C-alpha positions as CSV (number, residue, x, y, z in Angstrom):
1,M,-11.6,20.8,-9.9
2,K,-15.2,20.2,-8.7
3,V,-16.3,16.7,-7.7
4,L,-19.9,15.9,-7.1
5,L,-20.2,13.4,-4.3
6,Y,-23.6,12.4,-2.8
7,G,-25.1,15.7,-4.0
8,F,-22.4,17.9,-2.3
9,V,-19.8,19.8,-4.2
10,R,-16.3,19.3,-2.8
11,W,-13.2,21.1,-3.7
12,W,-10.1,19.0,-3.9
13,R,-6.8,20.6,-3.6
14,A,-3.4,19.0,-4.1
15,G,-2.3,17.6,-0.7
16,S,-5.4,18.4,1.2
17,H,-6.8,14.9,0.8
18,T,-3.8,13.4,2.7
19,Q,-4.2,15.9,5.5
20,K,-7.9,15.3,5.9
21,L,-7.3,11.5,6.0
22,M,-4.6,11.9,8.7
23,R,-7.0,14.1,10.7
24,M,-9.8,11.5,10.4
25,K,-7.5,8.7,11.5
26,L,-6.2,10.7,14.5
27,T,-9.8,11.6,15.5
28,I,-10.9,8.0,15.3
29,A,-7.9,6.8,17.3
30,L,-8.5,9.4,20.0
31,M,-12.2,8.5,20.2
32,L,-11.3,4.8,20.5
33,L,-8.7,5.4,23.2
34,T,-11.1,7.6,25.1
35,S,-13.9,5.1,25.0
36,V,-11.6,2.3,26.2
37,Q,-10.4,4.5,29.1
38,V,-14.0,5.3,30.1
39,Y,-14.9,1.7,30.1
40,A,-11.9,0.7,32.2
41,V,-12.6,3.4,34.8
42,G,-16.3,2.5,35.0
43,G,-15.7,-1.1,35.7
44,E,-15.8,-2.5,39.2
45,A,-12.9,-4.5,40.7
46,Q,-13.7,-8.2,40.9
47,T,-11.7,-11.1,42.4
48,V,-11.3,-14.5,40.8
49,S,-10.3,-17.6,42.6
50,I,-9.3,-20.8,40.7
51,S,-7.3,-23.6,42.1
52,K,-7.1,-26.4,39.5
53,K,-4.4,-28.6,38.1
54,N,-4.2,-30.0,34.6
55,I,-7.2,-28.0,33.3
56,P,-7.8,-27.0,29.7
57,L,-7.6,-23.3,28.9
58,S,-11.2,-23.3,27.7
59,Q,-12.3,-24.4,31.1
60,V,-10.3,-21.6,32.7
61,F,-12.2,-19.1,30.5
62,K,-15.5,-20.7,31.5
63,Q,-14.6,-20.5,35.2
64,I,-13.7,-16.8,34.9
65,N,-17.0,-16.2,33.0
66,R,-19.0,-17.9,35.8
67,Q,-17.3,-15.9,38.5
68,T,-17.2,-12.5,36.8
69,G,-19.6,-12.5,33.9
70,L,-16.8,-11.5,31.5
71,E,-16.9,-13.2,28.2
72,F,-13.9,-14.1,26.1
73,V,-13.5,-14.3,22.4
74,Y,-10.9,-16.7,21.2
75,D,-9.9,-19.0,18.4
76,M,-10.8,-22.6,19.4
77,K,-7.9,-24.0,17.4
78,V,-5.4,-21.9,19.3
79,V,-6.9,-22.8,22.7
80,Q,-6.8,-26.5,21.9
81,H,-3.1,-26.3,21.0
82,A,-2.3,-24.5,24.2
83,G,-2.7,-27.6,26.2
84,K,-3.6,-27.9,29.9
85,V,-2.5,-25.5,32.6
86,D,-2.2,-25.5,36.4
87,L,-3.7,-22.5,38.2
88,N,-3.8,-21.3,41.8
89,V,-5.2,-17.8,41.8
């Protein structure tokens, strides 16, 4: 059976669609893992020093951001429910 898709003729065989989909998923997963590995290797080691008691978790993230430049993405509701923490790092 021929299917016209975006101007290209594609031949669909029984079972080949599933195999193509699996190959695509595997390729995407490998590309993602490779890019994460490259990013981790390319980063420089940094030290963080925080000595605070009874500090909100959002303040901890801000302190780390000030010292390293790393930004955190988090749900504010979850952070508010986490309460306050003591740190000595």
